[in-house]
BAGU-55573 format. One record per residue: residue in three letters; x, y, z of N, C-alpha, C in turn; residue number from 1. Coordinates in steps of 0.05 Angstrom, whole numbers, padded with zeros to 5 digits, m for minus. Atoms other than C-alpha are relative to their C-alpha. Layout:
! residues N
+-----+--------+--------+--------+--------+--------+--------+--------+--------+--------+-----+
!   r !    n_u !    n_v !    n_w !   ca_u !   ca_v !   ca_w !    c_u !    c_v !    c_w !   k !
+-----+--------+--------+--------+--------+--------+--------+--------+--------+--------+-----+
! ala !      X !      Y !      Z !      X !      Y !      Z !      X !      Y !      Z ! NUM !
...
+-----+--------+--------+--------+--------+--------+--------+--------+--------+--------+-----+
This chain:
! residues 212
+-----+--------+--------+--------+--------+--------+--------+--------+--------+--------+-----+
!   r !    n_u !    n_v !    n_w !   ca_u !   ca_v !   ca_w !    c_u !    c_v !    c_w !   k !
+-----+--------+--------+--------+--------+--------+--------+--------+--------+--------+-----+
! met !  00013 !  00012 !  00002 ! m00961 !  01391 ! m01233 ! m00006 ! m00012 ! m00035 !   1 !
! gln !  00018 ! m00001 !  00020 ! m00979 !  01398 ! m01309 !  00029 ! m00019 ! m00013 !   2 !
! gln ! m00018 !  00021 !  00006 ! m00907 !  01362 ! m01322 ! m00011 ! m00028 !  00003 !   3 !
! leu !  00007 !  00022 ! m00010 ! m00931 !  01305 ! m01283 ! m00019 ! m00013 ! m00007 !   4 !
! lys !  00020 !  00013 !  00007 ! m00990 !  01293 ! m01318 !  00008 ! m00003 ! m00025 !   5 !
! glu ! m00014 !  00009 !  00028 ! m00946 !  01289 ! m01385 !  00007 ! m00018 !  00003 !   6 !
! ile ! m00013 !  00029 ! m00001 ! m00910 !  01243 ! m01363 ! m00015 ! m00026 !  00017 !   7 !
! lys !  00020 !  00020 !  00006 ! m00973 !  01206 ! m01345 ! m00015 ! m00009 ! m00016 !   8 !
! arg !  00012 !  00001 !  00024 ! m01004 !  01210 ! m01404 !  00031 ! m00017 ! m00017 !   9 !
! leu ! m00007 !  00010 !  00008 ! m00942 !  01189 ! m01431 !  00006 ! m00040 !  00001 !  10 !
! tyr !  00000 !  00019 ! m00004 ! m00937 !  01127 ! m01392 ! m00024 ! m00027 ! m00012 !  11 !
! arg !  00020 !  00010 !  00008 ! m01006 !  01108 ! m01415 !  00000 ! m00004 ! m00038 !  12 !
! leu ! m00008 !  00001 !  00022 ! m00984 !  01121 ! m01488 !  00019 ! m00024 ! m00002 !  13 !
! tyr ! m00017 !  00023 !  00007 ! m00926 !  01068 ! m01485 ! m00008 ! m00025 !  00016 !  14 !
! met !  00011 !  00023 ! m00011 ! m00961 !  01013 ! m01445 ! m00004 ! m00021 ! m00010 !  15 !
! asn ! m00006 !  00021 !  00008 ! m00939 !  00952 ! m01453 ! m00011 ! m00026 !  00015 !  16 !
! gly !  00014 !  00017 ! m00017 ! m00997 !  00906 ! m01430 !  00017 ! m00038 !  00006 !  17 !
! val ! m00009 !  00017 !  00002 ! m00957 !  00847 ! m01447 !  00023 ! m00002 !  00021 !  18 !
! val ! m00024 !  00000 ! m00014 ! m00894 !  00862 ! m01407 ! m00006 !  00002 !  00023 !  19 !
! ser !  00001 ! m00009 ! m00027 ! m00927 !  00884 ! m01343 ! m00019 ! m00029 !  00009 !  20 !
! his !  00018 !  00037 ! m00011 ! m00973 !  00808 ! m01344 !  00029 ! m00009 !  00008 !  21 !
! ser ! m00029 !  00026 ! m00007 ! m00903 !  00778 ! m01348 !  00017 !  00004 !  00032 !  22 !
! met ! m00017 ! m00005 ! m00016 ! m00871 !  00811 ! m01295 ! m00018 ! m00003 !  00025 !  23 !
! arg !  00027 !  00012 ! m00020 ! m00941 !  00806 ! m01248 !  00003 ! m00027 !  00003 !  24 !
! ser ! m00005 !  00031 !  00007 ! m00934 !  00736 ! m01265 !  00029 ! m00015 !  00014 !  25 !
! lys ! m00020 !  00005 ! m00018 ! m00864 !  00732 ! m01240 !  00005 !  00009 !  00025 !  26 !
! gly !  00004 ! m00013 ! m00026 ! m00878 !  00770 ! m01176 !  00008 !  00027 !  00007 !  27 !
! ala ! m00001 ! m00025 !  00002 ! m00866 !  00839 ! m01193 ! m00013 !  00013 !  00018 !  28 !
! asp !  00025 ! m00015 ! m00018 ! m00899 !  00884 ! m01133 !  00008 !  00031 ! m00003 !  29 !
! tyr !  00009 ! m00033 !  00004 ! m00920 !  00945 ! m01159 ! m00026 ! m00001 !  00002 !  30 !
! arg !  00033 ! m00001 ! m00001 ! m00993 !  00967 ! m01149 ! m00004 !  00008 ! m00028 !  31 !
! val ! m00004 !  00000 !  00022 ! m00986 !  00995 ! m01221 !  00023 ! m00002 ! m00019 !  32 !
! asn ! m00025 !  00011 !  00023 ! m00944 !  00966 ! m01275 ! m00005 !  00007 ! m00027 !  33 !
! phe !  00013 !  00001 !  00027 ! m00954 !  00999 ! m01345 !  00016 ! m00026 ! m00016 !  34 !
! gly ! m00022 !  00022 !  00017 ! m00886 !  00950 ! m01373 !  00016 !  00023 ! m00023 !  35 !
! leu ! m00018 ! m00022 !  00014 ! m00850 !  01009 ! m01393 !  00033 ! m00021 ! m00013 !  36 !
! thr ! m00019 !  00013 ! m00005 ! m00787 !  00977 ! m01423 !  00032 !  00030 !  00006 !  37 !
! met ! m00028 ! m00023 !  00005 ! m00713 !  01020 ! m01416 !  00001 !  00024 ! m00019 !  38 !
! pro ! m00001 ! m00022 !  00024 ! m00711 !  01049 ! m01479 ! m00029 !  00018 !  00000 !  39 !
! leu !  00031 ! m00019 ! m00008 ! m00783 !  01077 ! m01470 !  00002 !  00021 !  00023 !  40 !
! leu ! m00002 ! m00012 ! m00024 ! m00760 !  01103 ! m01401 !  00020 !  00023 ! m00014 !  41 !
! arg ! m00020 ! m00016 !  00001 ! m00707 !  01132 ! m01427 ! m00013 !  00023 ! m00026 !  42 !
! arg !  00009 ! m00012 !  00008 ! m00742 !  01165 ! m01476 ! m00020 !  00026 !  00002 !  43 !
! ile !  00019 ! m00011 ! m00007 ! m00796 !  01192 ! m01439 !  00026 !  00027 !  00025 !  44 !
! ala ! m00012 ! m00019 ! m00012 ! m00734 !  01224 ! m01397 !  00012 !  00017 ! m00019 !  45 !
! glu ! m00014 ! m00019 !  00010 ! m00699 !  01262 ! m01453 ! m00029 !  00023 ! m00011 !  46 !
! gln !  00024 ! m00032 ! m00005 ! m00767 !  01305 ! m01455 ! m00001 !  00015 !  00020 !  47 !
! ile !  00002 ! m00013 ! m00026 ! m00759 !  01316 ! m01391 !  00027 !  00027 !  00018 !  48 !
! glu ! m00032 ! m00018 ! m00004 ! m00711 !  01379 ! m01364 ! m00002 ! m00007 !  00033 !  49 !
! ser ! m00025 !  00011 ! m00029 ! m00664 !  01351 ! m01303 ! m00020 !  00019 !  00025 !  50 !
! ser !  00016 ! m00020 ! m00013 ! m00708 !  01376 ! m01244 !  00001 ! m00013 !  00033 !  51 !
! val !  00016 !  00017 ! m00025 ! m00704 !  01359 ! m01159 ! m00020 ! m00005 ! m00004 !  52 !
! ala !  00039 !  00003 ! m00001 ! m00776 !  01377 ! m01158 ! m00020 ! m00021 ! m00011 !  53 !
! ile !  00021 !  00030 !  00013 ! m00801 !  01327 ! m01210 !  00015 ! m00020 !  00007 !  54 !
! ala ! m00007 !  00028 ! m00013 ! m00753 !  01267 ! m01183 ! m00012 ! m00002 !  00015 !  55 !
! glu !  00014 !  00011 ! m00031 ! m00774 !  01272 ! m01114 ! m00023 ! m00001 !  00000 !  56 !
! glu !  00021 !  00006 ! m00004 ! m00844 !  01276 ! m01132 ! m00002 ! m00029 ! m00022 !  57 !
! leu !  00006 !  00021 !  00014 ! m00839 !  01218 ! m01183 !  00010 ! m00030 !  00029 !  58 !
! trp ! m00014 !  00016 ! m00021 ! m00795 !  01184 ! m01126 ! m00023 ! m00011 !  00029 !  59 !
! arg !  00022 !  00006 ! m00012 ! m00861 !  01191 ! m01080 ! m00013 ! m00008 ! m00006 !  60 !
! asp !  00019 !  00014 !  00015 ! m00900 !  01165 ! m01128 !  00000 ! m00032 !  00004 !  61 !
! arg ! m00016 !  00024 ! m00002 ! m00882 !  01098 ! m01104 ! m00022 ! m00026 ! m00004 !  62 !
! gly !  00018 !  00018 !  00010 ! m00943 !  01056 ! m01124 !  00011 ! m00008 ! m00027 !  63 !
! val ! m00001 ! m00003 !  00028 ! m00925 !  01069 ! m01193 !  00031 ! m00012 ! m00011 !  64 !
! arg ! m00027 ! m00003 !  00003 ! m00869 !  01032 ! m01218 !  00024 !  00016 ! m00022 !  65 !
! glu ! m00028 ! m00025 !  00018 ! m00842 !  01082 ! m01284 !  00001 !  00015 !  00022 !  66 !
! ser ! m00003 ! m00020 ! m00002 ! m00846 !  01136 ! m01238 !  00021 ! m00002 !  00015 !  67 !
! met ! m00025 !  00000 ! m00014 ! m00796 !  01107 ! m01190 !  00025 ! m00009 ! m00012 !  68 !
! leu ! m00013 !  00010 !  00022 ! m00759 !  01080 ! m01246 !  00008 !  00030 ! m00007 !  69 !
! leu ! m00007 ! m00027 !  00006 ! m00753 !  01149 ! m01278 !  00012 !  00019 !  00014 !  70 !
! ala ! m00008 ! m00021 ! m00017 ! m00737 !  01186 ! m01218 !  00022 !  00002 !  00001 !  71 !
! pro ! m00032 ! m00004 !  00007 ! m00667 !  01175 ! m01218 !  00019 !  00005 ! m00028 !  72 !
! met ! m00016 ! m00007 !  00020 ! m00655 !  01181 ! m01289 ! m00011 !  00026 ! m00002 !  73 !
! val !  00006 ! m00027 !  00009 ! m00688 !  01254 ! m01283 !  00014 !  00020 !  00015 !  74 !
! phe ! m00015 ! m00017 ! m00019 ! m00646 !  01277 ! m01218 !  00016 !  00010 ! m00010 !  75 !
! pro ! m00024 ! m00007 !  00017 ! m00597 !  01321 ! m01238 !  00026 !  00002 !  00021 !  76 !
! val ! m00030 !  00016 ! m00016 ! m00527 !  01294 ! m01208 !  00010 !  00022 !  00014 !  77 !
! ser ! m00025 ! m00024 ! m00020 ! m00494 !  01352 ! m01188 ! m00027 !  00019 !  00023 !  78 !
! glu !  00006 ! m00017 ! m00031 ! m00543 !  01372 ! m01138 ! m00013 ! m00031 !  00019 !  79 !
! cys !  00013 !  00032 ! m00028 ! m00565 !  01295 ! m01108 !  00026 !  00005 !  00020 !  80 !
! thr ! m00021 !  00002 ! m00021 ! m00527 !  01307 ! m01039 !  00002 ! m00020 !  00009 !  81 !
! his ! m00001 !  00033 ! m00010 ! m00507 !  01250 ! m00999 ! m00017 ! m00005 !  00016 !  82 !
! ser !  00029 !  00002 ! m00019 ! m00571 !  01258 ! m00951 ! m00020 ! m00015 ! m00023 !  83 !
! val !  00029 !  00009 !  00022 ! m00622 !  01261 ! m01015 !  00017 ! m00040 ! m00004 !  84 !
! ala ! m00014 !  00025 !  00005 ! m00571 !  01190 ! m01033 ! m00001 ! m00016 !  00024 !  85 !
! gln ! m00004 !  00012 ! m00025 ! m00569 !  01166 ! m00961 ! m00036 ! m00011 ! m00003 !  86 !
! arg !  00037 ! m00001 ! m00006 ! m00653 !  01180 ! m00962 ! m00002 ! m00029 ! m00027 !  87 !
! trp !  00014 !  00018 !  00018 ! m00662 !  01140 ! m01021 !  00004 ! m00025 !  00004 !  88 !
! gly ! m00012 !  00022 ! m00005 ! m00616 !  01086 ! m01010 ! m00027 ! m00020 !  00016 !  89 !
! glu !  00005 !  00007 ! m00021 ! m00656 !  01075 ! m00944 ! m00026 ! m00008 ! m00009 !  90 !
! glu !  00021 !  00008 !  00013 ! m00724 !  01080 ! m00988 ! m00011 ! m00021 ! m00017 !  91 !
! met !  00001 !  00016 !  00029 ! m00707 !  01027 ! m01033 ! m00017 ! m00019 !  00000 !  92 !
! pro !  00022 !  00029 ! m00003 ! m00767 !  00977 ! m01055 !  00004 ! m00015 ! m00006 !  93 !
! asn ! m00008 !  00024 !  00019 ! m00734 !  00929 ! m01099 !  00021 ! m00003 ! m00010 !  94 !
! thr ! m00036 !  00003 !  00010 ! m00672 !  00907 ! m01133 ! m00009 !  00013 ! m00025 !  95 !
! glu ! m00009 ! m00017 !  00022 ! m00698 !  00938 ! m01205 !  00002 !  00031 !  00000 !  96 !
! val ! m00003 ! m00033 ! m00008 ! m00706 !  01006 ! m01175 !  00024 !  00011 !  00007 !  97 !
! ala ! m00022 !  00011 ! m00007 ! m00641 !  00990 ! m01143 !  00018 !  00007 ! m00025 !  98 !
! asp ! m00015 ! m00008 !  00037 ! m00613 !  00983 ! m01217 !  00006 !  00010 ! m00006 !  99 !
! phe !  00002 ! m00005 !  00008 ! m00637 !  01029 ! m01236 !  00011 !  00034 !  00008 ! 100 !
! cys ! m00008 ! m00022 ! m00016 ! m00616 !  01088 ! m01184 !  00039 ! m00010 !  00000 ! 101 !
! cys ! m00034 !  00000 !  00005 ! m00541 !  01062 ! m01192 !  00008 ! m00002 ! m00030 ! 102 !
! lys ! m00001 !  00000 !  00026 ! m00540 !  01054 ! m01262 ! m00008 !  00036 ! m00004 ! 103 !
! phe !  00002 ! m00020 !  00006 ! m00565 !  01123 ! m01274 !  00007 !  00028 !  00009 ! 104 !
! leu ! m00002 ! m00023 ! m00017 ! m00555 !  01171 ! m01214 !  00033 ! m00002 !  00013 ! 105 !
! phe ! m00016 !  00009 ! m00021 ! m00514 !  01129 ! m01159 !  00025 !  00004 ! m00009 ! 106 !
! ser ! m00025 !  00005 !  00013 ! m00454 !  01119 ! m01200 !  00013 !  00019 ! m00009 ! 107 !
! gln ! m00010 ! m00022 !  00014 ! m00446 !  01185 ! m01223 !  00007 !  00028 !  00024 ! 108 !
! leu !  00000 ! m00029 ! m00022 ! m00441 !  01220 ! m01156 !  00035 !  00000 !  00005 ! 109 !
! pro ! m00029 ! m00006 ! m00008 ! m00369 !  01245 ! m01138 !  00011 ! m00019 !  00035 ! 110 !
! tyr ! m00005 !  00007 ! m00026 ! m00377 !  01210 ! m01066 ! m00016 ! m00031 ! m00008 ! 111 !
! ala !  00010 !  00042 !  00018 ! m00405 !  01134 ! m01099 !  00018 ! m00018 !  00018 ! 112 !
! val ! m00015 !  00027 ! m00014 ! m00344 !  01103 ! m01068 ! m00006 ! m00001 !  00033 ! 113 !
! glu !  00011 ! m00006 ! m00034 ! m00364 !  01133 ! m00993 ! m00024 ! m00021 !  00004 ! 114 !
! leu !  00020 !  00010 !  00004 ! m00431 !  01104 ! m01013 !  00002 ! m00026 !  00007 ! 115 !
! val ! m00001 !  00016 !  00001 ! m00413 !  01039 ! m01022 !  00015 ! m00011 !  00026 ! 116 !
! glu ! m00016 !  00012 ! m00022 ! m00363 !  01026 ! m00964 ! m00031 !  00006 !  00022 ! 117 !
! glu !  00021 !  00002 ! m00024 ! m00429 !  01047 ! m00920 ! m00022 ! m00022 !  00003 ! 118 !
! trp !  00027 !  00023 !  00005 ! m00483 !  01008 ! m00949 !  00006 ! m00026 !  00001 ! 119 !
! val ! m00018 !  00029 !  00002 ! m00443 !  00940 ! m00958 ! m00003 ! m00008 !  00033 ! 120 !
! lys !  00002 !  00004 ! m00032 ! m00437 !  00946 ! m00880 ! m00030 !  00007 !  00020 ! 121 !
! thr !  00027 ! m00008 ! m00015 ! m00512 !  00961 ! m00861 ! m00008 ! m00032 !  00008 ! 122 !
! glu !  00016 !  00015 ! m00009 ! m00564 !  00912 ! m00831 ! m00014 ! m00008 ! m00012 ! 123 !
! ser !  00014 ! m00001 !  00014 ! m00603 !  00922 ! m00886 ! m00005 ! m00015 ! m00022 ! 124 !
! asp ! m00001 !  00006 !  00020 ! m00617 !  00874 ! m00939 !  00005 !  00012 ! m00031 ! 125 !
! met !  00003 ! m00012 !  00026 ! m00636 !  00918 ! m00997 !  00027 !  00018 !  00002 ! 126 !
! ile ! m00022 ! m00020 !  00000 ! m00584 !  00968 ! m00976 !  00025 ! m00012 ! m00006 ! 127 !
! val ! m00032 !  00009 !  00001 ! m00528 !  00922 ! m00978 ! m00005 ! m00006 ! m00032 ! 128 !
! tyr ! m00008 ! m00002 !  00029 ! m00549 !  00903 ! m01046 !  00001 !  00018 ! m00017 ! 129 !
! thr ! m00005 ! m00036 !  00011 ! m00557 !  00977 ! m01069 !  00034 !  00002 !  00003 ! 130 !
! gly ! m00041 ! m00017 ! m00003 ! m00481 !  00985 ! m01045 !  00017 ! m00023 ! m00017 ! 131 !
! phe ! m00030 !  00022 !  00016 ! m00449 !  00908 ! m01081 ! m00017 !  00018 ! m00036 ! 132 !
! arg !  00010 ! m00007 !  00026 ! m00494 !  00931 ! m01140 !  00009 !  00027 ! m00009 ! 133 !
! leu ! m00009 ! m00022 !  00007 ! m00469 !  00998 ! m01142 !  00034 !  00004 ! m00005 ! 134 !
! ala ! m00030 !  00008 !  00001 ! m00394 !  00972 ! m01127 !  00007 ! m00009 ! m00030 ! 135 !
! tyr ! m00006 !  00018 !  00027 ! m00395 !  00927 ! m01195 ! m00008 !  00022 ! m00014 ! 136 !
! ser !  00010 ! m00010 !  00014 ! m00426 !  00985 ! m01223 !  00034 !  00025 ! m00007 ! 137 !
! leu ! m00028 ! m00027 ! m00004 ! m00353 !  01028 ! m01210 !  00033 ! m00020 ! m00011 ! 138 !
! leu ! m00015 !  00005 ! m00009 ! m00313 !  00980 ! m01217 !  00031 !  00009 ! m00024 ! 139 !
! glu ! m00014 ! m00005 !  00020 ! m00280 !  00997 ! m01288 !  00005 !  00042 ! m00006 ! 140 !
! ser ! m00007 ! m00023 !  00000 ! m00280 !  01073 ! m01267 !  00013 !  00011 !  00027 ! 141 !
! val ! m00019 ! m00008 ! m00023 ! m00244 !  01076 ! m01196 !  00029 ! m00017 !  00004 ! 142 !
! asp ! m00041 !  00011 ! m00007 ! m00163 !  01060 ! m01184 !  00001 !  00006 !  00028 ! 143 !
! asn ! m00006 ! m00001 ! m00027 ! m00165 !  01048 ! m01119 !  00002 ! m00028 !  00010 ! 144 !
! thr ! m00005 !  00018 ! m00014 ! m00134 !  00989 ! m01094 ! m00018 ! m00016 !  00024 ! 145 !
! glu !  00013 !  00003 ! m00042 ! m00157 !  00989 ! m01012 ! m00026 !  00001 ! m00009 ! 146 !
! trp !  00025 !  00000 ! m00002 ! m00225 !  01004 ! m01039 ! m00005 ! m00028 ! m00011 ! 147 !
! val !  00010 !  00042 !  00014 ! m00234 !  00934 ! m01086 !  00006 ! m00011 !  00024 ! 148 !
! arg ! m00016 !  00019 ! m00029 ! m00191 !  00908 ! m01023 ! m00022 ! m00001 !  00013 ! 149 !
! ser !  00016 ! m00004 ! m00015 ! m00243 !  00927 ! m00973 ! m00024 ! m00013 ! m00007 ! 150 !
! val !  00030 !  00013 !  00008 ! m00310 !  00918 ! m01013 !  00003 ! m00034 ! m00002 ! 151 !
! ala ! m00001 !  00026 ! m00003 ! m00284 !  00841 ! m01026 !  00002 ! m00007 !  00018 ! 152 !
! glu ! m00001 !  00016 ! m00022 ! m00268 !  00825 ! m00964 ! m00030 !  00000 !  00014 ! 153 !
! arg !  00032 ! m00006 ! m00016 ! m00342 !  00851 ! m00940 ! m00014 ! m00021 ! m00021 ! 154 !
! ala !  00016 !  00015 !  00025 ! m00368 !  00812 ! m01005 !  00003 ! m00034 !  00004 ! 155 !
! val !  00007 !  00024 ! m00011 ! m00342 !  00749 ! m00983 ! m00006 ! m00010 !  00027 ! 156 !
! val !  00014 !  00009 ! m00016 ! m00372 !  00752 ! m00925 ! m00021 ! m00005 !  00006 ! 157 !
! val !  00025 !  00007 !  00007 ! m00433 !  00766 ! m00940 ! m00011 ! m00021 ! m00022 ! 158 !
! ala !  00010 !  00022 !  00027 ! m00434 !  00718 ! m01002 ! m00008 ! m00028 !  00024 ! 159 !
! tyr !  00014 !  00019 ! m00013 ! m00444 !  00664 ! m00942 ! m00018 ! m00003 !  00024 ! 160 !
! gln !  00020 !  00000 ! m00022 ! m00505 !  00691 ! m00903 ! m00028 ! m00008 ! m00010 ! 161 !
! gly !  00033 !  00000 !  00001 ! m00560 !  00664 ! m00932 ! m00007 ! m00010 ! m00042 ! 162 !
! his !  00008 !  00000 !  00019 ! m00598 !  00663 ! m00999 ! m00011 !  00026 ! m00009 ! 163 !
! ser !  00014 ! m00023 !  00002 ! m00619 !  00738 ! m00997 !  00010 !  00012 ! m00024 ! 164 !
! val ! m00006 ! m00016 !  00025 ! m00613 !  00791 ! m01058 !  00020 !  00012 !  00009 ! 165 !
! ala ! m00023 ! m00006 ! m00005 ! m00558 !  00813 ! m01015 !  00023 ! m00010 ! m00004 ! 166 !
! val ! m00015 !  00027 !  00003 ! m00517 !  00748 ! m01013 !  00008 !  00002 ! m00033 ! 167 !
! ala ! m00004 !  00005 !  00025 ! m00526 !  00749 ! m01090 !  00017 !  00027 ! m00010 ! 168 !
! ala ! m00012 ! m00025 !  00006 ! m00508 !  00826 ! m01110 !  00036 ! m00008 !  00015 ! 169 !
! ala ! m00028 !  00008 !  00003 ! m00438 !  00802 ! m01069 !  00009 ! m00021 ! m00023 ! 170 !
! arg ! m00016 !  00027 !  00020 ! m00428 !  00740 ! m01103 !  00006 !  00013 ! m00026 ! 171 !
! arg ! m00009 ! m00015 !  00029 ! m00433 !  00789 ! m01169 !  00023 !  00008 ! m00002 ! 172 !
! tyr ! m00020 ! m00019 ! m00006 ! m00388 !  00836 ! m01141 !  00025 ! m00017 ! m00006 ! 173 !
! leu ! m00028 !  00028 ! m00008 ! m00334 !  00779 ! m01132 !  00002 ! m00005 ! m00032 ! 174 !
! thr ! m00011 !  00014 !  00027 ! m00349 !  00750 ! m01203 !  00014 !  00028 ! m00014 ! 175 !
! glu ! m00011 ! m00019 !  00014 ! m00352 !  00822 ! m01240 !  00030 !  00015 !  00000 ! 176 !
! ala ! m00038 ! m00009 ! m00005 ! m00282 !  00842 ! m01206 !  00021 ! m00014 ! m00001 ! 177 !
! leu ! m00027 !  00019 !  00015 ! m00240 !  00779 ! m01223 ! m00004 !  00010 ! m00028 ! 178 !
! leu !  00003 ! m00005 !  00031 ! m00269 !  00798 ! m01291 !  00015 !  00024 ! m00012 ! 179 !
! cys ! m00006 ! m00019 !  00006 ! m00245 !  00857 ! m01282 !  00029 !  00013 !  00000 ! 180 !
! glu ! m00036 ! m00003 !  00008 ! m00165 !  00882 ! m01312 !  00007 !  00012 !  00024 ! 181 !
! arg ! m00021 ! m00012 ! m00020 ! m00148 !  00929 ! m01255 ! m00014 ! m00016 !  00032 ! 182 !
! ala !  00011 !  00011 ! m00027 ! m00187 !  00894 ! m01201 !  00005 ! m00032 !  00008 ! 183 !
! gly !  00004 !  00031 ! m00006 ! m00185 !  00814 ! m01210 !  00022 ! m00016 !  00016 ! 184 !
! ala ! m00026 !  00010 ! m00019 ! m00112 !  00803 ! m01181 ! m00007 !  00007 !  00034 ! 185 !
! val !  00011 ! m00008 ! m00038 ! m00135 !  00844 ! m01114 ! m00023 ! m00023 !  00017 ! 186 !
! val !  00019 !  00012 ! m00012 ! m00194 !  00800 ! m01113 !  00003 ! m00029 !  00010 ! 187 !
! val ! m00011 !  00032 ! m00006 ! m00153 !  00735 ! m01120 !  00013 ! m00001 !  00031 ! 188 !
! gln ! m00026 ! m00009 ! m00034 ! m00108 !  00762 ! m01059 ! m00024 ! m00009 !  00023 ! 189 !
! val !  00020 !  00008 ! m00024 ! m00172 !  00765 ! m01019 ! m00013 ! m00026 !  00007 ! 190 !
! leu !  00018 !  00033 !  00005 ! m00204 !  00693 ! m01037 !  00026 ! m00013 !  00009 ! 191 !
! gln ! m00021 !  00012 ! m00006 ! m00136 !  00666 ! m01024 !  00000 !  00007 !  00027 ! 192 !
! gln ! m00010 ! m00002 ! m00037 ! m00121 !  00699 ! m00950 ! m00025 ! m00004 !  00018 ! 193 !
! ala !  00019 !  00003 ! m00014 ! m00199 !  00688 ! m00935 !  00002 ! m00033 !  00014 ! 194 !
! ser ! m00008 !  00018 ! m00024 ! m00208 !  00635 ! m00875 ! m00031 ! m00005 ! m00004 ! 195 !
! gly !  00024 ! m00007 ! m00011 ! m00270 !  00602 ! m00860 ! m00022 ! m00008 ! m00031 ! 196 !
! ile !  00015 ! m00002 !  00026 ! m00299 !  00595 ! m00938 !  00007 ! m00027 ! m00018 ! 197 !
! asp ! m00008 !  00033 !  00021 ! m00310 !  00530 ! m00990 !  00020 !  00014 ! m00010 ! 198 !
! ala ! m00020 !  00000 !  00022 ! m00260 !  00512 ! m01022 !  00004 !  00003 ! m00032 ! 199 !
! glu !  00006 !  00021 !  00028 ! m00293 !  00484 ! m01085 ! m00013 !  00029 ! m00011 ! 200 !
! trp !  00005 ! m00027 !  00002 ! m00324 !  00556 ! m01085 !  00011 !  00017 ! m00004 ! 201 !
! arg ! m00035 ! m00028 ! m00007 ! m00261 !  00604 ! m01074 !  00010 ! m00013 ! m00031 ! 202 !
! asp ! m00013 !  00003 !  00021 ! m00230 !  00560 ! m01130 ! m00011 !  00006 ! m00031 ! 203 !
! asn !  00027 ! m00007 !  00031 ! m00291 !  00562 ! m01184 !  00006 !  00028 ! m00005 ! 204 !
! leu ! m00003 ! m00027 !  00005 ! m00281 !  00638 ! m01172 !  00027 !  00005 ! m00007 ! 205 !
! ile ! m00027 ! m00009 !  00005 ! m00206 !  00643 ! m01182 !  00005 ! m00010 ! m00031 ! 206 !
! ala ! m00004 !  00010 !  00021 ! m00212 !  00597 ! m01239 ! m00016 !  00020 ! m00022 ! 207 !
! leu !  00017 ! m00024 !  00021 ! m00259 !  00654 ! m01278 !  00029 !  00022 ! m00001 ! 208 !
! tyr ! m00024 ! m00017 !  00006 ! m00192 !  00703 ! m01266 !  00026 ! m00011 ! m00023 ! 209 !
! asp ! m00020 !  00021 !  00015 ! m00154 !  00646 ! m01291 !  00005 ! m00003 ! m00028 ! 210 !
! ala !  00017 ! m00005 !  00026 ! m00197 !  00647 ! m01350 !  00002 !  00013 ! m00024 ! 211 !
! arg ! m00005 ! m00024 !  00012 ! m00192 !  00708 ! m01376 !  00012 !  00001 ! m00028 ! 212 !
+-----+--------+--------+--------+--------+--------+--------+--------+--------+--------+-----+
């Protein structure tokens, strides 16, 4: 509890009212938002010893933006089980928290590729978003052609399902994969073989690969 009090003190110390107001005006959905930037959150994380207990306590502090962003930064990777990652995925409140979780925790897990395969096939818009967000975080580190192909095939399907955050993440995965040296050719094949997709959209994506 003492460490949590110190963390809250640091929130107030580094509070940026301008950023907080700007985020609120753009629709950021948090009960409490101190407006801390990523560098400031990194600074706080460096002062905290990695701990499952602290990370989980921060994660439960769901009304405070900074607590949910800081939680994955202080969770010991070696102690994050598949069940914990799955629970956090199911509890994901928004895209900003998902981005932090993917960057600072999920992408470092030894079973990250399995999480992607599971999440991109679910019905939950936010979990699907997190799955594709994690997928393009892994593109440079995963040398698995079949995995790239499988995720790309799913991305092509999701990319036509409306205008949700999952759709945006699926389209970004395809773009990021096309620009990746080891994944680009595989995604081009997927696009060329896909049926029922808009030809102009497909050709514009493939042009990204050709223009690298």
